[in-house]
C-alpha positions as CSV (number, residue, x, y, z in Angstrom):
1,M,19.2,41.2,6.5
2,E,21.4,42.6,3.9
3,Q,24.7,41.7,3.7
4,I,28.2,43.0,1.5
5,I,30.5,40.7,0.9
6,L,34.2,42.0,-0.8
7,V,36.5,39.8,-2.2
8,D,40.0,40.7,-2.7
9,Q,43.4,38.6,-4.1
10,S,44.9,41.6,-2.6
11,E,44.9,42.2,0.9
12,R,44.9,46.0,0.3
13,F,42.9,47.9,-1.5
14,V,45.4,50.2,-3.9
15,F,45.0,53.9,-5.3
16,K,46.8,52.8,-9.1
17,P,47.5,56.7,-10.0
18,M,49.7,57.2,-7.5
19,L,52.0,53.9,-7.7
20,Y,54.8,55.8,-9.0
21,E,54.9,57.9,-6.0
22,L,56.1,54.4,-4.5
23,L,59.0,54.7,-6.5
24,S,60.2,58.1,-6.1
25,G,59.6,57.9,-2.8
26,E,57.3,60.8,-2.6
27,V,54.7,58.3,-0.5
28,D,54.5,55.7,2.1
29,E,52.6,52.1,1.3
30,W,50.1,52.5,4.0
31,E,49.0,56.0,2.6
32,I,47.9,54.7,-1.0
33,A,47.4,51.1,-0.2
34,P,45.7,50.5,2.7
35,R,44.9,47.5,4.0
36,F,41.0,46.7,3.5
37,L,40.4,45.0,7.2
38,D,41.4,48.8,8.3
39,L,39.5,50.8,5.9
40,L,36.5,48.5,6.6
41,A,36.6,48.8,10.6
42,N,33.7,50.3,11.4
43,T,31.2,48.6,8.6
44,S,29.2,46.2,8.2
45,V,31.2,44.9,5.0
46,Q,32.6,41.1,4.9
47,F,36.1,40.9,3.9
48,F,37.3,37.9,2.1
49,K,40.9,37.6,0.7
50,D,40.7,35.2,-2.3
51,R,40.3,34.5,-5.7
52,V,37.2,34.2,-8.0
53,K,37.6,30.4,-9.7
54,V,33.9,30.1,-11.4
55,L,31.1,32.5,-11.6
56,H,27.4,30.6,-11.8
57,P,25.2,33.1,-13.0
58,S,21.2,32.3,-12.8
59,D,19.8,35.7,-14.0
60,N,20.4,35.9,-17.7
61,W,16.7,35.9,-19.5
62,G,15.9,33.4,-21.4
63,M,16.6,31.1,-18.2
64,N,13.6,29.4,-16.9
65,V,13.9,31.5,-13.2
66,S,11.3,32.9,-11.1
67,K,10.8,35.9,-11.4
68,E,10.4,36.3,-7.6
69,S,14.0,34.2,-7.0
70,R,16.2,36.3,-5.0
71,C,19.5,34.3,-5.7
72,G,21.3,35.9,-8.7
73,G,24.0,33.2,-8.5
74,T,26.6,31.6,-7.5
75,V,30.5,32.8,-7.2
76,H,33.0,29.6,-6.2
77,L,36.1,31.3,-5.0
78,E,39.7,29.2,-5.2
79,S,39.6,28.5,-1.1
80,G,36.6,25.9,-1.8
81,L,33.8,28.8,-0.1
82,Q,31.0,29.3,-2.3
83,I,28.4,32.5,-1.8
84,Q,24.9,32.5,-3.1
85,Y,24.6,36.2,-4.1
86,D,21.6,38.2,-4.7
87,W,23.2,40.8,-6.6
88,L,26.8,41.1,-7.8
89,V,29.2,43.7,-8.8
90,L,32.3,42.8,-11.2
91,A,34.9,45.0,-10.6
92,L,38.0,42.7,-11.5
93,G,40.7,44.4,-13.4
94,A,42.7,43.7,-16.2
95,E,45.9,42.0,-16.3
96,A,49.0,43.0,-18.2
97,K,49.2,41.2,-20.9
98,L,53.3,39.9,-21.8
99,D,52.4,36.9,-23.8
100,V,52.8,39.0,-27.3
101,V,56.5,38.9,-27.8
102,P,59.0,36.3,-27.2
103,G,60.8,36.3,-23.9
104,A,58.1,39.2,-22.1
105,T,56.6,37.0,-19.7
106,E,60.1,35.5,-18.2
107,F,62.3,38.9,-18.0
108,A,59.9,41.7,-18.0
109,I,58.1,43.2,-15.4
110,P,54.5,44.7,-15.7
111,F,53.5,47.8,-13.6
112,S,49.9,47.6,-12.4
113,T,50.0,46.5,-9.4
114,L,51.5,47.2,-6.0
115,E,53.4,43.6,-6.6
116,D,54.9,45.4,-9.6
117,A,55.7,48.3,-8.0
118,R,57.4,47.1,-5.1
119,K,59.3,44.2,-7.6
120,V,60.4,47.4,-9.2
121,K,61.4,49.1,-6.3
122,D,63.6,46.4,-5.1
123,K,65.4,45.8,-8.3
124,L,66.2,49.5,-8.5
125,T,67.2,49.4,-5.6
126,T,69.6,46.7,-5.5
127,L,71.1,48.1,-9.0
128,E,72.0,50.9,-7.3
129,R,73.5,49.6,-4.4
130,K,75.6,47.5,-6.6
131,T,76.7,50.5,-9.0
132,F,77.4,52.7,-6.3
133,G,80.5,54.7,-6.5
134,K,81.5,53.6,-9.7
135,D,81.3,55.5,-12.9
136,V,78.9,53.2,-14.7
137,Q,75.3,54.2,-15.7
138,I,71.5,51.6,-14.8
139,S,70.1,51.0,-18.0
140,V,66.1,51.2,-18.0
141,A,63.4,50.3,-21.2
142,V,59.9,50.9,-20.8
143,V,58.1,49.1,-23.7
144,G,54.9,51.0,-24.0
145,C,54.7,55.5,-24.0
146,G,51.0,55.7,-23.2
147,Y,50.1,57.9,-19.9
148,S,51.3,54.8,-17.8
149,G,55.0,54.3,-20.1
150,V,55.4,57.9,-19.4
151,E,54.9,58.5,-16.2
152,L,56.6,56.0,-15.2
153,A,59.8,56.4,-17.5
154,A,59.7,60.6,-16.1
155,T,59.6,58.8,-12.5
156,L,62.7,56.5,-13.4
157,A,64.7,59.1,-14.7
158,E,64.2,61.9,-12.0
159,R,65.3,58.9,-9.4
160,L,68.7,58.0,-11.4
161,Q,69.5,61.7,-12.7
162,N,72.9,60.9,-14.1
163,R,73.6,57.5,-12.5
164,G,71.0,55.7,-15.3
165,I,69.7,56.1,-18.5
166,V,65.8,55.6,-19.4
167,R,64.6,54.3,-23.2
168,A,61.2,54.9,-23.7
169,I,60.6,52.3,-26.6
170,N,57.2,53.0,-28.8
171,V,55.7,51.4,-31.5
172,E,54.0,55.0,-32.5
173,T,55.9,58.1,-33.1
174,M,53.6,59.9,-31.1
175,I,53.8,59.7,-27.0
176,C,50.3,59.8,-25.3
177,P,48.2,59.6,-28.5
178,N,45.0,60.4,-26.3
179,A,46.7,62.8,-24.1
180,P,45.4,67.0,-24.3
181,P,48.9,68.6,-26.4
182,A,49.6,70.4,-23.5
183,N,50.4,67.4,-21.5
184,R,52.0,65.7,-24.4
185,E,54.2,69.1,-24.9
186,A,55.0,69.2,-21.3
187,A,56.5,65.4,-20.9
188,L,58.2,66.2,-24.5
189,K,60.4,69.4,-22.9
190,P,64.0,69.6,-23.1
191,R,64.2,66.9,-20.7
192,W,65.2,63.4,-20.6
193,F,62.4,62.1,-23.4
194,L,64.3,64.0,-26.3
195,K,66.9,61.4,-26.8
196,K,65.8,58.6,-25.2
197,H,62.4,58.1,-27.0
198,C,62.5,56.0,-29.6
199,S,59.8,54.6,-32.3
200,M,60.6,50.8,-32.6
201,D,58.8,47.9,-32.0
202,V,59.6,45.1,-29.8
203,R,60.2,41.7,-31.2
204,F,61.6,40.1,-29.2
205,F,64.5,40.2,-26.3
206,H,65.5,37.4,-23.8
207,Q,68.6,37.8,-20.6
208,G,72.0,38.2,-21.5
209,K,75.2,37.2,-20.8
210,K,77.0,39.0,-17.6
211,L,78.5,42.0,-18.8
212,S,82.3,40.6,-18.6
213,E,81.3,37.4,-20.9
214,L,80.1,39.4,-23.3
215,E,82.0,39.4,-26.9
216,S,83.7,43.2,-27.7
217,S,81.2,44.4,-30.3
218,D,79.9,47.5,-31.2
219,T,76.3,46.7,-29.8
220,L,76.9,44.2,-26.5
221,T,80.3,45.8,-25.2
222,G,78.3,47.6,-22.4
223,V,79.1,50.9,-23.7
224,D,76.2,53.4,-24.5
225,E,76.0,55.8,-27.4
226,N,77.1,58.4,-25.2
227,G,80.6,56.3,-24.5
228,T,80.0,55.8,-20.6
229,E,80.9,52.8,-19.1
230,V,76.9,50.3,-17.9
231,A,76.7,48.7,-14.7
232,P,79.6,45.5,-14.9
233,A,79.1,41.9,-13.5
234,I,75.3,41.8,-13.7
235,E,73.0,40.4,-16.1
236,K,72.1,42.5,-19.2
237,Y,68.6,41.7,-21.2
238,I,69.2,42.2,-24.1
239,L,66.1,43.7,-27.0
240,E,65.9,43.3,-30.4
241,L,64.0,46.2,-32.1
242,Q,62.0,46.6,-35.1
243,P,62.0,49.6,-36.6
244,A,57.9,51.2,-36.5
245,E,58.3,53.2,-39.9
246,R,60.4,53.6,-43.4
247,G,63.9,55.0,-42.7
248,M,64.6,53.6,-39.6
249,Q,67.0,50.4,-38.9
250,S,66.7,47.5,-36.5
251,A,68.4,47.7,-33.5
252,I,69.8,45.8,-30.5
253,I,69.6,47.3,-27.0
254,E,70.8,46.1,-23.9
255,A,69.3,47.0,-20.1
256,D,69.8,46.3,-16.6
257,L,65.7,46.7,-15.9
258,V,62.9,45.7,-18.7
259,L,59.2,47.4,-18.2
260,W,56.2,46.3,-19.8
261,T,53.6,48.9,-19.8
262,V,51.5,47.8,-22.9
263,G,48.8,45.8,-23.5
264,T,46.0,44.7,-20.7
265,K,43.7,41.9,-20.6
266,P,40.3,41.1,-18.1
267,P,40.4,37.8,-16.0
268,L,36.7,37.7,-17.2
269,P,37.5,35.0,-19.6
270,Q,39.1,32.5,-17.2
271,L,35.7,32.5,-14.7
272,E,34.2,30.3,-17.5
273,P,32.7,27.2,-16.1
274,S,33.8,23.6,-17.6
275,D,30.4,22.1,-17.4
276,A,28.4,25.0,-19.4
277,P,29.0,27.2,-21.6
278,F,29.6,31.2,-20.2
279,V,26.3,32.7,-20.6
280,I,28.0,36.5,-19.8
281,P,28.9,38.2,-23.1
282,L,32.1,38.8,-23.9
283,N,33.8,41.2,-26.8
284,A,36.4,40.5,-28.5
285,R,38.7,41.6,-25.8
286,G,37.1,39.5,-23.5
287,Q,35.3,42.5,-21.3
288,A,31.8,42.1,-20.0
289,E,29.1,44.1,-22.5
290,T,27.4,46.0,-20.1
291,D,24.4,48.6,-21.0
292,E,24.2,52.5,-20.4
293,T,23.3,51.6,-16.6
294,L,26.7,49.6,-16.5
295,R,24.5,46.5,-15.8
296,V,25.5,43.4,-18.1
297,K,23.3,43.0,-21.3
298,G,21.1,39.7,-19.8
299,H,21.7,39.7,-16.6
300,P,19.4,41.9,-14.5
301,R,21.5,40.9,-11.2
302,I,25.0,41.7,-12.4
303,F,27.0,45.2,-12.5
304,A,30.5,45.5,-14.2
305,L,32.4,48.9,-14.4
306,G,36.3,49.1,-14.6
307,D,39.1,47.5,-17.0
308,S,36.9,44.4,-17.1
309,S,33.4,45.9,-19.2
310,A,32.9,47.1,-22.0
311,L,30.6,50.7,-21.7
312,R,30.0,52.4,-25.1
313,D,29.0,55.7,-25.5
314,S,26.1,57.3,-28.0
315,S,28.2,56.4,-31.0
316,G,29.0,53.0,-29.9
317,K,32.8,53.8,-29.5
318,I,33.9,52.1,-26.2
319,L,35.1,54.2,-23.3
320,P,38.4,54.1,-22.6
321,A,39.8,52.6,-19.7
322,T,41.5,55.7,-17.6
323,A,41.2,56.5,-14.2
324,Q,38.5,59.2,-14.2
325,V,36.1,57.1,-16.0
326,V,36.3,53.2,-14.9
327,A,37.5,53.7,-11.2
328,F,36.0,57.2,-10.4
329,Q,32.8,58.1,-12.6
330,Q,32.1,54.2,-13.1
331,A,31.9,53.5,-9.0
332,D,29.6,56.6,-8.5
333,F,26.8,55.7,-10.6
334,T,27.3,51.6,-9.9
335,G,26.5,52.5,-6.2
336,W,23.6,54.3,-7.1
337,N,22.1,51.9,-9.7
338,L,22.6,49.2,-7.5
339,W,20.6,50.8,-4.5
340,A,17.7,52.2,-7.1
341,A,17.8,47.8,-8.7
342,I,17.5,46.8,-4.7
343,N,14.6,49.5,-4.1
344,G,12.6,49.5,-7.7
345,R,13.5,53.0,-8.9
346,P,14.6,53.6,-12.0
347,L,18.2,53.4,-13.0
348,L,20.3,56.4,-14.1
349,P,22.6,56.3,-17.1
350,F,26.2,56.4,-17.2
351,R,27.0,59.4,-18.5
352,F,30.4,60.3,-18.6
353,Q,32.2,63.8,-17.8
354,N,35.4,65.2,-18.7
355,L,37.8,66.9,-15.9
356,G,40.6,66.5,-17.6
357,E,43.9,64.8,-17.1
358,M,47.0,64.9,-15.3
359,M,50.0,63.7,-15.5
360,T,53.2,63.5,-13.1
361,L,56.8,63.6,-14.6
362,G,58.7,63.5,-11.4
363,R,58.9,64.2,-7.6
364,N,57.6,67.4,-7.5
365,D,57.1,68.2,-11.4
366,A,53.5,67.3,-13.2
367,V,51.0,68.2,-15.9
368,I,47.4,68.9,-15.3
369,S,45.0,70.5,-18.1
370,P,41.5,71.0,-16.6
371,S,38.6,71.5,-19.0
372,F,36.6,73.1,-17.0
373,V,39.0,76.5,-18.4
374,D,39.6,76.4,-21.5
375,G,43.4,76.4,-22.4
376,L,44.8,76.3,-18.5
377,T,47.2,74.1,-17.9
378,L,49.0,73.9,-14.7
379,E,52.5,72.3,-15.2
380,G,55.8,72.2,-12.5
381,P,55.4,72.4,-8.4
382,V,52.0,73.7,-9.0
383,G,50.6,71.1,-11.0
384,H,52.5,68.5,-8.4
385,T,50.5,70.0,-5.7
386,A,47.0,70.1,-7.6
387,R,47.2,66.5,-8.8
388,K,47.9,65.6,-5.0
389,I,45.4,67.2,-4.0
390,A,42.9,65.9,-6.6
391,Y,43.9,62.4,-5.8
392,L,43.4,63.1,-1.9
393,I,39.6,63.9,-2.5
394,R,40.0,60.4,-4.2
395,L,41.0,58.3,-1.4
396,P,39.0,56.2,0.4
397,T,37.2,57.1,3.5
398,D,37.3,60.4,5.1
399,E,39.5,58.8,7.8
400,H,42.3,57.8,5.7
401,R,41.8,60.9,3.8
402,L,42.8,62.8,7.2
403,K,46.0,60.9,7.8
404,V,46.8,60.9,4.9
405,G,46.6,64.3,4.3
406,I,48.1,65.2,7.7
407,S,50.9,62.9,6.3
408,W,51.2,64.1,3.2
409,L,51.5,68.2,5.1
410,T,54.3,66.9,7.4
411,K,56.1,65.5,4.7
412,S,55.8,69.2,2.8
413,S,56.9,71.3,5.8
414,I,59.7,69.2,7.2
415,D,61.1,69.6,3.0
416,L,60.6,73.3,3.3
417,V,62.4,73.9,6.8
418,S,65.1,71.4,5.1
419,S,65.4,73.8,1.9
420,L,65.5,77.2,3.9
421,Q,68.3,75.2,5.9
422,S,70.3,74.5,3.3
423,T,69.5,77.8,1.1
424,L,70.7,79.3,4.7
425,Y,73.6,77.0,5.2
426,K,74.8,77.8,1.7
427,K,74.1,81.8,1.9
428,E,76.3,81.9,5.1
429,W,79.8,79.7,3.7
430,H,78.6,82.3,1.1
431,N,79.3,85.3,2.9
432,L,81.6,83.6,5.0
433,A,83.8,83.3,1.6
434,I,83.3,86.8,0.7
435,L,84.6,88.0,4.0
436,Y,87.8,85.9,3.9
437,I,88.7,87.3,0.2
438,Q,88.1,90.3,1.4
439,Q,90.8,90.4,4.0
440,L,92.8,88.7,2.2
441,N,92.6,91.9,-0.1
442,T,93.2,93.8,2.8
443,R,96.4,92.1,3.9
444,S,97.5,92.2,0.6
445,S,96.8,96.4,0.4
446,T,98.3,96.3,3.7
447,A,101.9,94.6,2.8
448,I,102.1,96.5,-0.5
449,F,101.8,100.0,1.6
450,I,104.7,99.6,4.5
451,D,106.8,97.6,1.5
452,N,106.4,101.3,-0.5
453,L,107.0,103.1,2.9
454,F,110.0,101.6,4.2
455,P,111.8,99.8,0.9
456,N,114.7,98.2,3.3
457,I,112.6,97.3,6.2
458,N,113.1,93.1,5.5
459,E,116.9,93.6,4.7
460,E,116.9,95.6,8.2
461,M,115.8,92.9,9.4
C-alpha cells in the first residue's frame, strides 16, 4: 500500500512571495499561510510537525544493496520517530545566514519565514505606538538590495510614510542586479529609494544605549540628516558601515529596527550522521548536487529541489534560487519524475522556462515584466492586480484558492466603496463650501447696494 508522509517543522504552509503583504495589511495570515492539516484534509497524506535530525540513505551507488530492495533509507526525526522510506524528496529550503557580520545574529531580524514576518510586524506596531502623536521618526535599516530587500524596504516605506525613514544598505551600487531593467527602474523612480539607498558594507553593529543616555554628537544625537528628531527612549542599534567603493567615507547610523536579507545557508550539512560519512554530494554552499532530472547524484531514490539543491544549466551555471524556478517549476517536474521513477517510466530533464519577473513596491503598487511580450512592463495598480492574480493561481488546492479569491474580491469591493464614499464626501463638502462662499458674496453685494441707496440709514436708525 502506497503511503505519502509530509514532514515540516511548521504547522503551516507559507507562501513566501507574499509575506510582504502581511506587513502592509493587504492579506490575512490564513490566506498565505494555511495549516497543512486543512490543506490535506481530503487526502491520504500523513502530516508530521517535526524536524529532521539525521538522514541515513541506503540507495547510493556502490553500496552492497539488492536492486530488488525497496528501502531507500531512514529519516530520523527530533521527536525520536524513525521513518523508513522508499522514495525521498528533499525540499528543506534555506535558513538566513546571519553569522557573517558580528552582532547580526543577536540583533538583526531576517525575513524569510512566517515567524520572521510576525516578529517584524509586532516590532513595527510597538514602535508605532511608542511614537504615536510625537514629532519623531522610526528608523529602519534593511541590509541587502536584492529582490527581497527592495520589496521589504518599499513595503515598509509605504507603511511608515512620513512617520519613519527606511535605509537600504547594499554592497553593490546596483539594486536587484539580476532583475530586468524595467523592474529596476521602477524601484528607483522618484520615491523613497533616491535618498535612502547607499552603497555601503556592514562591518559590525551592536545594541546602543537609550537615546536619552547618548552623548551629544553629530552621529549619535538622535537627529537624522534632515534634522528631524527620532524616537525617544528606545534602544538603538548602531551600524558601522564601510565604503563599498572609492570616494566614499565610512559611516555610523542608528536604527530602531535592523532587517537582514543577505545570504542563506541550506540545512543539509546539519543532517550528517555522526557515526558515518555523509554520502549525499554537496557543493561548497551545502546544496545537494542533482542531475538534470532533479535526482541527487548517486542516489536514484532521492530527489531534491528548492534552495537546498544545486541544479545546473547546460553551461554548468547553477540556476537562480527564485520562486518561479525553485518553488514552482521544479515542483512540477519533481512530481512527474517521482511518479515516472515509481512506475518505471522515463524521467524528464528539467527545463527552465523564464516567465518574467514580478516585484511588489508597496500597497497597491507592483511591477511586472512578462517574458512572453517583449518590452511590456505593468506598473502601479495594474501591475499589483496582475501580480496578485498570478500568485492566486499558484496557491495550493482549488478549495483554498477559491476561499482566498473570494476574500480578496470582497476586500477590493470594500476598498472601492470606501474610496467612492470618501470621494463623494469630499466633493459634497467642496460644493457646500462653494455655496457658502457664494452666499457670503451675495450678502456683501446686497449690503453695498443698500448703503448706496440709503447712505444715511445707519444714522437714522
